[in-house]
DSSP file (Angstrom, degrees, kcal/mol; ACC not computed):
  #  RESIDUE AA STRUCTURE BP1 BP2  ACC     N-H-->O    O-->H-N    N-H-->O    O-->H-N    TCO  KAPPA ALPHA  PHI   PSI    X-CA   Y-CA   Z-CA
    1    1 A M              0   0    0      0, 0.0     2,-0.3     0, 0.0     0, 0.0   0.000 360.0 360.0 360.0 147.5  -17.6   -4.3   33.8
    2    2 A V        -     0   0    0      1,-0.1     5,-0.1     2,-0.1     2,-0.0  -0.556 360.0-117.1 -76.4 132.5  -20.0   -1.8   35.1
    3    3 A D    >   -     0   0    0     -2,-0.3     3,-1.9     1,-0.1     4,-0.3  -0.395  26.0-116.1 -66.2 148.1  -23.1   -1.0   33.0
    4    4 A S  G >  S+     0   0    0      1,-0.3     3,-1.1     2,-0.2    -1,-0.1   0.794 115.1  62.4 -59.4 -29.3  -23.1    2.7   31.7
    5    5 A A  G 3  S+     0   0    0      1,-0.2    -1,-0.3    62,-0.0    60,-0.1   0.674 100.2  54.4 -68.9 -17.9  -26.3    3.3   33.8
    6    6 A E  G <  S+     0   0    0     -3,-1.9    -1,-0.2     2,-0.1    -2,-0.2   0.439  83.5 111.1 -95.9  -2.7  -24.3    2.5   37.0
    7    7 A L    <   -     0   0    0     -3,-1.1     2,-0.3    -4,-0.3    58,-0.1  -0.512  47.8-174.4 -73.5 140.7  -21.6    5.2   36.2
    8    8 A S    >   -     0   0    0     -2,-0.2     3,-2.1    56,-0.1    54,-0.2  -0.906  36.6 -71.8-135.7 163.2  -21.7    8.2   38.5
    9    9 A K  T 3  S+     0   0    0     -2,-0.3    54,-0.2     1,-0.3     3,-0.1  -0.283 118.1  28.8 -55.9 131.2  -19.8   11.6   38.6
   10   10 A G  T 3  S+     0   0    0     52,-2.4    -1,-0.3     1,-0.4    53,-0.1   0.165  83.1 132.4 100.8 -14.5  -16.2   11.0   39.7
   11   11 A D    <   -     0   0    0     -3,-2.1    51,-3.4    50,-0.1     2,-0.5  -0.438  50.9-135.7 -65.5 142.2  -15.7    7.6   38.3
   12   12 A V  E     +A   61   0A   0     49,-0.2     2,-0.3    -3,-0.1    49,-0.2  -0.890  26.4 177.1-107.8 129.9  -12.5    7.1   36.2
   13   13 A L  E     -A   60   0A   0     47,-3.1    47,-2.9    -2,-0.5     2,-0.6  -0.866  30.8-127.9-122.4 158.5  -12.5    5.3   32.9
   14   14 A T  E     -A   59   0A   0     -2,-0.3     2,-0.5    45,-0.2    45,-0.2  -0.953  32.8-164.3-103.9 126.7  -10.1    4.6   30.2
   15   15 A V  E     -A   58   0A   0     43,-3.3    43,-2.7    -2,-0.6     2,-0.5  -0.927  15.1-144.4-120.9 128.7  -11.6    5.7   26.8
   16   16 A Y  E     -A   57   0A   0     -2,-0.5    17,-0.5    17,-0.2     2,-0.3  -0.812  29.5-126.5 -89.9 124.4  -10.4    4.7   23.4
   17   17 A C        -     0   0    0     39,-3.0    38,-2.3    -2,-0.5    15,-0.2  -0.563  27.0-176.1 -83.1 133.4  -10.8    7.6   21.0
   18   18 A H  E     -E   31   0B   0     13,-3.0    13,-2.5    -2,-0.3     3,-0.0  -0.904  39.1 -90.2-121.4 149.3  -12.7    7.3   17.7
   19   19 A P  E     -E   30   0B   0      0, 0.0     2,-0.5     0, 0.0    11,-0.2  -0.344  45.2-112.2 -59.0 138.6  -13.0   10.0   15.0
   20   20 A N        -     0   0    0      9,-2.4    10,-0.0     1,-0.2    -3,-0.0  -0.633  20.6-154.2 -70.2 118.5  -16.1   12.2   15.6
   21   21 A R  S    S+     0   0    0     -2,-0.5    -1,-0.2     1,-0.3     9,-0.0   0.781  92.6  38.8 -68.7 -27.1  -18.6   11.5   12.7
   22   22 A N  S    S-     0   0    0      2,-0.0    -1,-0.3    -3,-0.0    -2,-0.0  -0.562  82.9-172.4-129.5  66.7  -20.1   14.9   13.1
   23   23 A P        -     0   0    0      0, 0.0    -2,-0.0     0, 0.0     7,-0.0  -0.256   3.7-175.8 -59.4 141.8  -17.3   17.3   13.9
   24   24 A Q    >   -     0   0    0      4,-0.2     3,-1.9     3,-0.2     2,-0.1  -0.989  35.7 -94.9-140.8 148.5  -18.2   20.9   14.8
   25   25 A P  T 3  S+     0   0    0      0, 0.0     0, 0.0     0, 0.0     0, 0.0  -0.383 112.2  21.4 -66.7 138.5  -16.0   23.9   15.5
   26   26 A G  T 3  S+     0   0    0      1,-0.3    24,-0.0    -2,-0.1     0, 0.0   0.370 105.2 101.8  87.2  -6.9  -15.3   24.3   19.3
   27   27 A K  S <  S-     0   0    0     -3,-1.9    -1,-0.3     1,-0.1    -3,-0.2  -0.854  85.4 -91.1-109.3 148.8  -16.1   20.6   20.0
   28   28 A P        -     0   0    0      0, 0.0    -4,-0.2     0, 0.0    22,-0.2  -0.224  29.0-132.9 -52.8 141.2  -13.5   17.8   20.5
   29   29 A P  S    S+     0   0    0      0, 0.0    -9,-2.4     0, 0.0     2,-0.3   0.528  84.3  51.8 -77.7  -3.5  -12.6   16.0   17.3
   30   30 A V  E     -E   19   0B   0     19,-0.3    12,-0.5   -11,-0.2     2,-0.3  -0.833  58.7-170.6-129.5 165.7  -13.0   12.5   18.9
   31   31 A V  E     -E   18   0B   0    -13,-2.5   -13,-3.0    -2,-0.3     2,-0.3  -0.879  14.5-137.5-137.6 171.2  -15.6   10.5   20.9
   32   32 A G  E     -B   40   0A   0      8,-3.1     8,-3.4    -2,-0.3     2,-0.4  -0.845   7.3-139.9-125.2 170.7  -15.5    7.2   22.7
   33   33 A V  E     -B   39   0A   0    -17,-0.5   -17,-0.2    -2,-0.3     6,-0.2  -0.997  15.3-135.0-136.9 127.4  -17.9    4.4   23.0
   34   34 A Y    >   -     0   0    0      4,-3.6     3,-2.9    -2,-0.4   -31,-0.0  -0.421  34.5-102.5 -78.9 160.3  -18.7    2.5   26.1
   35   35 A H  T 3  S+     0   0    0      1,-0.3    -1,-0.1     2,-0.1   -32,-0.1   0.681 122.9  54.0 -63.7 -14.7  -18.8   -1.2   26.0
   36   36 A D  T 3  S-     0   0    0      2,-0.1    -1,-0.3     0, 0.0   -33,-0.0   0.325 125.9 -98.8 -98.0   8.2  -22.7   -1.2   26.0
   37   37 A G  S <  S+     0   0    0     -3,-2.9    -2,-0.1     1,-0.3     2,-0.1   0.294  75.5 142.4 100.6 -11.7  -22.8    1.2   23.0
   38   38 A K        -     0   0    0     -5,-0.1    -4,-3.6     1,-0.1    -1,-0.3  -0.423  54.1-116.1 -67.8 139.0  -23.3    4.5   24.8
   39   39 A V  E     -Bc  33  69A   0     29,-1.0    31,-2.5    -6,-0.2     2,-0.5  -0.533  21.8-151.7 -76.1 134.4  -21.4    7.4   23.3
   40   40 A I  E     -Bc  32  70A   0     -8,-3.4    -8,-3.1    -2,-0.3     2,-0.4  -0.953  13.3-168.1-108.0 121.6  -18.7    9.1   25.5
   41   41 A V  E     - c   0  71A   0     29,-2.4    31,-2.9    -2,-0.5     2,-0.3  -0.868  16.1-130.8-113.2 145.4  -18.1   12.7   24.8
   42   42 A F  E     - c   0  72A   0    -12,-0.5    31,-0.2    -2,-0.4    29,-0.0  -0.700  31.0-105.0 -93.7 141.1  -15.2   14.8   26.1
   43   43 A T    >   -     0   0    0     29,-2.4     3,-0.7    -2,-0.3     6,-0.3  -0.452  21.6-146.9 -65.4 132.2  -15.8   18.2   27.7
   44   44 A P  T 3  S+     0   0    0      0, 0.0    -1,-0.2     0, 0.0     6,-0.1   0.667  90.9  70.9 -74.9 -15.0  -14.8   21.0   25.3
   45   45 A Q  T 3  S+     0   0    0      4,-0.1    28,-0.1     3,-0.0    -2,-0.0   0.762  81.3  85.5 -74.8 -20.8  -13.7   23.3   28.2
   46   46 A N  S X> S-     0   0    0     -3,-0.7     3,-1.3     1,-0.2     4,-0.8  -0.697  74.4-147.3 -80.6 120.2  -10.7   21.1   28.8
   47   47 A P  H 3> S+     0   0    0      0, 0.0     4,-0.5     0, 0.0     3,-0.5   0.828  97.7  62.9 -61.0 -29.7   -7.8   22.0   26.5
   48   48 A L  H >> S+     0   0    0      1,-0.2     3,-1.3     2,-0.2     4,-0.5   0.874  92.6  64.3 -63.1 -34.0   -6.7   18.4   26.4
   49   49 A S  H X4 S+     0   0    0     -3,-1.3     3,-1.0     1,-0.3   -19,-0.3   0.883  99.6  52.2 -51.5 -44.5  -10.0   17.5   24.7
   50   50 A M  H 3< S+     0   0    0     -4,-0.8    -1,-0.3    -3,-0.5    -2,-0.2   0.624 107.6  51.9 -74.8 -10.8   -9.1   19.5   21.6
   51   51 A T  H << S+     0   0    0     -3,-1.3    -1,-0.2    -4,-0.5    -2,-0.2   0.465  81.4 115.8-101.4  -2.7   -5.7   17.8   21.2
   52   52 A L    <<  -     0   0    0     -3,-1.0    -3,-0.0    -4,-0.5     6,-0.0  -0.316  47.1-161.7 -70.6 152.1   -7.0   14.2   21.3
   53   53 A K    >   -     0   0    0    -34,-0.0     3,-2.0   -24,-0.0   -36,-0.2  -0.932  31.9 -85.0-131.9 151.3   -6.6   12.1   18.1
   54   54 A P  T 3  S+     0   0    0      0, 0.0   -36,-0.2     0, 0.0    32,-0.2  -0.334 114.3  32.8 -55.9 139.6   -8.2    8.9   16.9
   55   55 A G  T 3  S+     0   0    0    -38,-2.3   -37,-0.1     1,-0.4     2,-0.0   0.128  88.0 125.8  96.4 -17.6   -6.5    5.9   18.3
   56   56 A M    <   -     0   0    0     -3,-2.0   -39,-3.0    24,-0.1     2,-0.5  -0.349  53.1-141.1 -69.0 151.6   -5.5    7.5   21.6
   57   57 A R  E     -AD  16  79A   0     22,-2.3    21,-2.9   -41,-0.2    22,-1.4  -0.981  24.2-169.4-112.5 134.8   -6.4    5.9   24.9
   58   58 A V  E     -AD  15  77A   0    -43,-2.7   -43,-3.3    -2,-0.5     2,-0.6  -0.962  23.4-137.4-127.3 133.8   -7.3    8.5   27.6
   59   59 A K  E     +AD  14  76A   0     17,-3.1    16,-3.1    -2,-0.4    17,-1.7  -0.842  40.0 175.3 -86.9 127.6   -7.9    8.3   31.3
   60   60 A A  E     -AD  13  74A   0    -47,-2.9   -47,-3.1    -2,-0.6     2,-0.4  -0.931  29.9-130.5-139.3 153.3  -11.0   10.4   32.0
   61   61 A E  E     -AD  12  73A   0     12,-2.5    12,-2.7    -2,-0.3   -49,-0.2  -0.876  30.9-115.5-104.6 133.4  -13.3   11.3   34.8
   62   62 A V  E     + D   0  72A   0    -51,-3.4   -52,-2.4    -2,-0.4    10,-0.3  -0.524  36.5 169.1 -70.3 130.1  -17.1   11.1   34.5
   63   63 A V  E     +     0   0A   0      8,-3.0     2,-0.3     1,-0.4     9,-0.2   0.701  68.0   8.8-105.6 -42.0  -18.7   14.5   34.7
   64   64 A L  E     - D   0  71A   0      7,-1.7     7,-3.0   -56,-0.1     2,-0.6  -0.992  53.7-157.9-145.7 136.2  -22.3   13.7   33.6
   65   65 A N  E     + D   0  70A   0     -2,-0.3     5,-0.2     5,-0.2     2,-0.1  -0.861  28.7 175.5-110.4  92.4  -24.2   10.4   32.9
   66   66 A A        -     0   0    0      3,-1.9    -2,-0.0    -2,-0.6     0, 0.0  -0.318  44.0 -97.6 -89.6-178.8  -27.0   11.3   30.6
   67   67 A E  S    S+     0   0    0      1,-0.2    -1,-0.1    -2,-0.1     3,-0.1   0.896 119.1  21.0 -62.9 -43.5  -29.6    9.0   29.0
   68   68 A K  S    S+     0   0    0      1,-0.1   -29,-1.0   -30,-0.1     2,-0.3   0.539 129.2  20.8-108.5  -9.1  -27.9    8.8   25.6
   69   69 A Y  E     -c   39   0A   0    -31,-0.2    -3,-1.9   -36,-0.0     2,-0.5  -0.966  60.0-131.0-152.7 165.0  -24.3    9.8   26.4
   70   70 A V  E     -cD  40  65A   0    -31,-2.5   -29,-2.4    -2,-0.3     2,-0.5  -0.995  21.3-147.6-124.2 128.0  -21.6   10.1   29.1
   71   71 A M  E     -cD  41  64A   0     -7,-3.0    -8,-3.0    -2,-0.5    -7,-1.7  -0.810  21.7-176.7 -91.8 128.2  -19.7   13.3   29.4
   72   72 A V  E     -cD  42  62A   0    -31,-2.9   -29,-2.4    -2,-0.5   -10,-0.2  -0.900  25.7-138.4-126.5 155.8  -16.0   12.9   30.7
   73   73 A D  E     - D   0  61A   0    -12,-2.7   -12,-2.5    -2,-0.3     2,-0.1  -0.966  31.4-126.1-110.6 117.4  -13.2   15.2   31.5
   74   74 A P  E     + D   0  60A   0      0, 0.0   -14,-0.3     0, 0.0   -26,-0.2  -0.394  27.9 179.3 -69.3 136.7   -9.9   13.9   30.1
   75   75 A L  E     -     0   0A   0    -16,-3.1     2,-0.3     1,-0.4   -15,-0.2   0.803  61.7 -17.5-101.1 -44.6   -7.2   13.6   32.8
   76   76 A E  E     - D   0  59A   0    -17,-1.7   -17,-3.1   -28,-0.0     2,-0.5  -0.980  59.2-109.5-162.4 152.0   -4.2   12.2   30.8
   77   77 A V  E     + D   0  58A   0     -2,-0.3   -19,-0.3   -19,-0.2     3,-0.1  -0.725  32.8 175.5 -81.1 127.4   -3.3   10.3   27.5
   78   78 A V  E     +     0   0A   0    -21,-2.9     2,-0.3    -2,-0.5   -20,-0.2   0.443  64.3  28.4-114.2  -3.6   -2.3    6.8   28.5
   79   79 A G  E     - D   0  57A   0    -22,-1.4   -22,-2.3     2,-0.0    -1,-0.3  -0.927  56.8-167.5-160.1 131.7   -1.7    5.3   25.0
   80   80 A I        -     0   0    0     -2,-0.3   -24,-0.1   -24,-0.2   -25,-0.1  -0.975  33.4-114.7-120.6 132.1   -0.7    6.8   21.6
   81   81 A P        -     0   0    0      0, 0.0   -25,-0.1     0, 0.0    -2,-0.0  -0.356  19.9-129.9 -61.8 145.5   -1.1    4.6   18.4
   82   82 A P  S    S+     0   0    0      0, 0.0    -2,-0.0     0, 0.0     0, 0.0   0.861  98.5  20.1 -68.2 -34.8    2.2    3.7   16.8
   83   83 A T  S    S-     0   0    0      7,-0.0     2,-0.4     3,-0.0     3,-0.0  -0.634  75.3-161.0-136.3  82.5    1.2    4.8   13.2
   84   84 A P    >   -     0   0    0      0, 0.0     3,-1.8     0, 0.0     6,-0.3  -0.474  11.9-148.2 -64.3 120.6   -1.8    7.2   13.3
   85   85 A E  T 3  S+     0   0    0     -2,-0.4     6,-0.1     1,-0.3     0, 0.0   0.725  92.5  59.5 -63.3 -21.9   -3.2    7.0    9.8
   86   86 A G  T 3  S+     0   0    0    -32,-0.2    -1,-0.3     4,-0.1     2,-0.1   0.638  82.1 106.1 -83.9 -11.5   -4.3   10.6    9.9
   87   87 A S  S <> S-     0   0    0     -3,-1.8     4,-2.2     1,-0.1     5,-0.2  -0.400  72.9-130.9 -75.5 149.0   -0.9   12.1   10.5
   88   88 A D  H  > S+     0   0    0      1,-0.2     4,-2.3     2,-0.2     5,-0.2   0.811 106.1  55.8 -64.0 -32.3    1.0   13.8    7.7
   89   89 A A  H  > S+     0   0    0      2,-0.2     4,-2.1     1,-0.2    -1,-0.2   0.890 108.2  48.6 -65.5 -39.1    4.2   11.8    8.3
   90   90 A Y  H  > S+     0   0    0     -6,-0.3     4,-2.3     2,-0.2    -2,-0.2   0.950 113.3  46.8 -68.4 -46.0    2.3    8.6    7.8
   91   91 A Q  H  X S+     0   0    0     -4,-2.2     4,-2.7     1,-0.2    -2,-0.2   0.900 113.0  49.0 -58.8 -42.1    0.6    9.8    4.6
   92   92 A Q  H  X S+     0   0    0     -4,-2.3     4,-2.4     2,-0.2    -1,-0.2   0.877 111.4  49.2 -70.5 -37.0    3.9   11.1    3.2
   93   93 A G  H  X S+     0   0    0     -4,-2.1     4,-2.1     2,-0.2    -1,-0.2   0.914 112.3  48.9 -64.9 -43.0    5.7    7.8    4.0
   94   94 A R  H  X S+     0   0    0     -4,-2.3     4,-2.2     2,-0.2    -2,-0.2   0.928 110.2  50.8 -62.5 -49.0    2.9    5.9    2.3
   95   95 A H  H  X S+     0   0    0     -4,-2.7     4,-2.2     1,-0.2    -2,-0.2   0.925 111.7  48.0 -55.3 -49.9    3.1    8.3   -0.7
   96   96 A E  H  X S+     0   0    0     -4,-2.4     4,-2.2     1,-0.2    -1,-0.2   0.891 109.9  51.5 -65.4 -38.8    6.9    7.7   -1.0
   97   97 A A  H  X S+     0   0    0     -4,-2.1     4,-2.3     2,-0.2    -1,-0.2   0.923 109.6  50.5 -61.6 -46.9    6.6    3.9   -0.7
   98   98 A I  H  X S+     0   0    0     -4,-2.2     4,-2.1     1,-0.2    -2,-0.2   0.900 111.5  47.6 -59.8 -45.1    4.0    3.9   -3.5
   99   99 A I  H  X S+     0   0    0     -4,-2.2     4,-2.2     2,-0.2    -1,-0.2   0.875 110.0  52.8 -64.9 -39.0    6.3    6.0   -5.8
  100  100 A E  H  X S+     0   0    0     -4,-2.2     4,-2.2     1,-0.2    -2,-0.2   0.941 109.5  47.8 -64.2 -44.1    9.2    3.8   -5.1
  101  101 A V  H  X S+     0   0    0     -4,-2.3     4,-2.0     1,-0.2    -2,-0.2   0.872 111.2  50.8 -63.4 -37.7    7.2    0.6   -6.0
  102  102 A L  H  X S+     0   0    0     -4,-2.1     4,-2.3     2,-0.2    -1,-0.2   0.881 108.8  52.8 -69.9 -35.4    6.0    2.2   -9.2
  103  103 A E  H  X S+     0   0    0     -4,-2.2     4,-2.4     1,-0.2    -2,-0.2   0.906 110.0  48.2 -57.5 -45.3    9.6    3.2  -10.1
  104  104 A K  H  X S+     0   0    0     -4,-2.2     4,-2.3     2,-0.2    -2,-0.2   0.876 110.5  50.2 -68.1 -37.4   10.7   -0.4   -9.6
  105  105 A V  H  X S+     0   0    0     -4,-2.0     4,-2.5     2,-0.2    -1,-0.2   0.924 111.8  48.9 -65.1 -44.2    7.8   -1.8  -11.8
  106  106 A S  H  X S+     0   0    0     -4,-2.3     4,-2.4     2,-0.2    -2,-0.2   0.915 111.8  49.1 -63.9 -40.4    8.7    0.7  -14.6
  107  107 A E  H  X S+     0   0    0     -4,-2.4     4,-2.5     2,-0.2    -2,-0.2   0.915 113.0  46.8 -65.8 -40.5   12.4   -0.3  -14.4
  108  108 A L  H  X S+     0   0    0     -4,-2.3     4,-3.1     2,-0.2    -2,-0.2   0.901 111.2  52.0 -65.2 -40.0   11.5   -4.0  -14.5
  109  109 A R  H  X S+     0   0    0     -4,-2.5     4,-2.2     2,-0.2    -2,-0.2   0.926 112.2  44.7 -65.7 -44.0    9.1   -3.5  -17.4
  110  110 A S  H  X S+     0   0    0     -4,-2.4     4,-2.7     2,-0.2    -1,-0.2   0.896 113.3  51.4 -64.6 -40.0   11.8   -1.6  -19.4
  111  111 A K  H  X S+     0   0    0     -4,-2.5     4,-3.4     2,-0.2     5,-0.2   0.954 110.9  49.6 -59.8 -49.1   14.4   -4.3  -18.5
  112  112 A L  H  X S+     0   0    0     -4,-3.1     4,-2.4     1,-0.2    -2,-0.2   0.891 111.1  47.4 -55.7 -44.0   12.0   -7.0  -19.7
  113  113 A A  H  X S+     0   0    0     -4,-2.2     4,-2.4     2,-0.2    -1,-0.2   0.904 113.7  47.5 -65.5 -41.4   11.3   -5.2  -23.0
  114  114 A S  H  X S+     0   0    0     -4,-2.7     4,-3.0     2,-0.2    -2,-0.2   0.901 112.2  50.1 -68.4 -39.1   15.1   -4.7  -23.6
  115  115 A D  H  X S+     0   0    0     -4,-3.4     4,-2.8     2,-0.2     5,-0.2   0.938 112.1  47.9 -60.8 -43.9   15.8   -8.4  -22.7
  116  116 A Y  H  X S+     0   0    0     -4,-2.4     4,-2.0    -5,-0.2    -2,-0.2   0.910 115.2  45.1 -67.8 -41.7   13.0   -9.5  -25.1
  117  117 A A  H  X S+     0   0    0     -4,-2.4     4,-2.8     2,-0.2    -1,-0.2   0.907 113.1  51.0 -61.2 -42.7   14.4   -7.2  -27.9
  118  118 A R  H  X S+     0   0    0     -4,-3.0     4,-2.5     1,-0.2    -2,-0.2   0.919 111.9  45.7 -64.8 -44.7   18.0   -8.3  -27.2
  119  119 A S  H  X S+     0   0    0     -4,-2.8     4,-2.1     2,-0.2    -1,-0.2   0.887 113.3  50.1 -65.6 -38.7   17.0  -12.0  -27.4
  120  120 A Y  H  X S+     0   0    0     -4,-2.0     4,-2.3    -5,-0.2    -2,-0.2   0.918 114.1  45.2 -64.2 -44.3   15.0  -11.3  -30.6
  121  121 A V  H  X S+     0   0    0     -4,-2.8     4,-2.6     2,-0.2    -2,-0.2   0.887 111.3  52.4 -69.3 -36.5   17.9   -9.4  -32.2
  122  122 A Q  H  X S+     0   0    0     -4,-2.5     4,-2.2     2,-0.2    -2,-0.2   0.878 111.1  47.2 -68.8 -37.4   20.4  -12.1  -31.1
  123  123 A G  H  X S+     0   0    0     -4,-2.1     4,-1.8     2,-0.2    -2,-0.2   0.878 112.5  50.7 -64.7 -40.8   18.2  -14.9  -32.7
  124  124 A F  H  X S+     0   0    0     -4,-2.3     4,-2.0     2,-0.2    -2,-0.2   0.936 110.8  47.1 -61.5 -47.1   17.9  -12.7  -35.8
  125  125 A L  H  X S+     0   0    0     -4,-2.6     4,-2.9     1,-0.2     5,-0.2   0.902 110.7  53.0 -62.4 -43.8   21.8  -12.3  -36.0
  126  126 A A  H  X S+     0   0    0     -4,-2.2     4,-2.1     1,-0.2    -1,-0.2   0.888 110.1  48.0 -61.0 -37.7   22.3  -16.1  -35.4
  127  127 A A  H  X S+     0   0    0     -4,-1.8     4,-1.7     2,-0.2    -1,-0.2   0.884 111.5  50.1 -74.8 -33.1   20.0  -16.8  -38.3
  128  128 A L  H  X S+     0   0    0     -4,-2.0     4,-3.0     2,-0.2    -2,-0.2   0.907 110.2  50.5 -63.2 -45.0   21.9  -14.2  -40.5
  129  129 A E  H  X S+     0   0    0     -4,-2.9     4,-2.8     1,-0.2    -2,-0.2   0.923 110.8  49.6 -61.3 -42.7   25.2  -15.8  -39.6
  130  130 A E  H  X S+     0   0    0     -4,-2.1     4,-1.9     2,-0.2    -1,-0.2   0.878 111.6  46.9 -65.9 -37.0   23.9  -19.2  -40.5
  131  131 A L  H  X S+     0   0    0     -4,-1.7     4,-2.7     2,-0.2    -2,-0.2   0.903 112.3  51.1 -65.9 -43.3   22.6  -18.0  -43.8
  132  132 A E  H  X S+     0   0    0     -4,-3.0     4,-2.8     1,-0.2     5,-0.2   0.918 109.5  50.8 -60.8 -43.3   25.9  -16.2  -44.5
  133  133 A K  H  X S+     0   0    0     -4,-2.8     4,-2.1     1,-0.2     6,-0.4   0.911 111.1  48.5 -60.5 -41.4   27.8  -19.4  -43.7
  134  134 A Q  H  X>S+     0   0    0     -4,-1.9     4,-1.4    -5,-0.2     5,-0.6   0.929 113.2  47.4 -64.4 -43.1   25.6  -21.3  -46.1
  135  135 A L  H  <5S+     0   0    0     -4,-2.7    -2,-0.2     1,-0.2    -1,-0.2   0.906 114.4  44.8 -67.3 -38.2   26.1  -18.8  -48.8
  136  136 A T  H  <5S+     0   0    0     -4,-2.8    -1,-0.2     1,-0.2    -2,-0.2   0.845 119.4  39.8 -75.4 -32.3   29.8  -18.6  -48.5
  137  137 A T  H  <5S-     0   0    0     -4,-2.1    -1,-0.2    -5,-0.2    -2,-0.2   0.606 102.7-128.4 -90.0 -14.1   30.5  -22.3  -48.3
  138  138 A G  T  <5 +     0   0    0     -4,-1.4     2,-0.3     1,-0.3    -3,-0.2   0.601  64.1 132.6  78.5  12.2   27.9  -23.2  -50.9
  139  139 A K      < -     0   0    0     -5,-0.6     2,-0.4    -6,-0.4    -1,-0.3  -0.743  37.6-165.2-101.1 143.4   26.3  -25.7  -48.6
  140  140 A R        -     0   0    0     -2,-0.3    -5,-0.0     3,-0.2     5,-0.0  -0.913  26.9-129.9-121.4 153.8   22.6  -25.9  -48.1
  141  141 A E  S    S+     0   0    0     -2,-0.4     2,-0.3     0, 0.0    -1,-0.1   0.918  95.1  42.6 -66.7 -40.7   20.8  -27.8  -45.3
  142  142 A Q  S    S+     0   0    0     -3,-0.1    -2,-0.1     2,-0.1     0, 0.0  -0.718  89.5  51.1-105.8 156.0   18.5  -29.4  -47.9
  143  143 A G  S    S-     0   0    0     -2,-0.3    -3,-0.2     2,-0.0     2,-0.1   0.125  84.2 -69.0 101.3 146.0   19.2  -30.9  -51.2
  144  144 A P        -     0   0    0      0, 0.0     8,-1.0     0, 0.0     2,-0.3  -0.394  44.2-157.4 -73.6 148.2   21.7  -33.5  -52.5
  145  145 A E  B     -F  151   0C   0      6,-0.2     6,-0.2    -2,-0.1     2,-0.1  -0.861  11.8-126.9-120.7 156.4   25.4  -32.7  -52.7
  146  146 A S    >   -     0   0    0      4,-2.4     3,-0.7    -2,-0.3     6,-0.1  -0.333  35.6-100.8 -89.0 178.5   28.1  -34.2  -54.8
  147  147 A E  T 3  S+     0   0    0      1,-0.2    -1,-0.1     2,-0.1    -2,-0.0   0.755 121.4  63.1 -73.7 -22.6   31.4  -35.5  -53.4
  148  148 A A  T 3  S-     0   0    0      2,-0.1    -1,-0.2     1,-0.1     3,-0.1   0.667 117.4-112.1 -77.4 -17.0   33.2  -32.3  -54.4
  149  149 A G  S <  S+     0   0    0     -3,-0.7     2,-0.2     1,-0.4    -2,-0.1   0.475  80.9 116.8  99.4   2.5   30.9  -30.4  -52.0
  150  150 A E  S    S-     0   0    0      1,-0.1    -4,-2.4   -11,-0.1    -1,-0.4  -0.611  73.6 -91.9-101.7 164.2   29.1  -28.6  -54.7
  151  151 A F  B     -F  145   0C   0     -2,-0.2     2,-0.2    -6,-0.2    -6,-0.2  -0.516  36.8-123.7 -75.1 135.8   25.5  -28.8  -55.6
  152  152 A E        -     0   0    0     -8,-1.0     2,-0.3    -2,-0.2    -1,-0.1  -0.552  24.0-128.3 -76.4 145.2   24.4  -31.3  -58.1
  153  153 A R        -     0   0    0     -2,-0.2    -1,-0.1     1,-0.1     5,-0.0  -0.679  21.2-112.9 -87.9 144.5   22.5  -30.1  -61.0
  154  154 A S    >>  -     0   0    0     -2,-0.3     4,-1.4     1,-0.1     3,-1.2  -0.407  32.5-107.3 -68.8 155.1   19.3  -31.5  -62.0
  155  155 A P  T 34 S+     0   0    0      0, 0.0    -1,-0.1     0, 0.0    -2,-0.0   0.803 120.6  56.7 -53.7 -33.7   19.2  -33.4  -65.3
  156  156 A E  T 34 S+     0   0    0      1,-0.2    -3,-0.0     2,-0.2    -2,-0.0   0.826 105.0  50.1 -70.1 -30.6   17.3  -30.5  -66.8
  157  157 A E  T <4        0   0    0     -3,-1.2    -1,-0.2     1,-0.2    -4,-0.0   0.796 360.0 360.0 -76.5 -30.1   19.9  -28.0  -65.9
  158  158 A A     <        0   0    0     -4,-1.4    -1,-0.2    -5,-0.0    -2,-0.2   0.427 360.0 360.0 -74.6 360.0   22.8  -30.0  -67.4
C-alpha cells in the first residue's frame, strides 16, 4: 500500500466510514482512517458526503493531502453494511426481540410456579386420601393389629 505522504490529488481510494467523534453542523457525519492512521475527511460541498453512514465503503478521489489529514471527494458508495446498528429499523427489531424474550421468561416462570403449586397440592391430596383411607378402614401404619383387623387395646385400657 502507498503511504499517505505519497498520496496526491486525483488518486482514488476506497474508504471505510467511521462515525465522526466530533460532529458539527454542515460537516459530514463520518470520517475515514488511512492504514497509517491519518484521518480521511470528506468534502462537505459534495451532497453525497452528507448522506454517508458508518460502515459504508466509499470510492473517493483525493482533493488535498495535508499534514494531519487527507481530504477526499466521494464518488460512489461501493458497500453498505447488512445491519447498520444506528438505523431505526435495527433498533426497533432489537427492541421487539428483547420484549419477546422477556415475555417467554415470564411465561416460563408462571408455568414453573403453577407446576410447583400443582405438585405440592397433588402431594397434599395424596396424603389426605391416605389419611382418609386409614381412618375409614381403622388401619394404621404403625401399631399392632389383632386378627380381626381392629386395634388391640393396651392392658391398661382393657
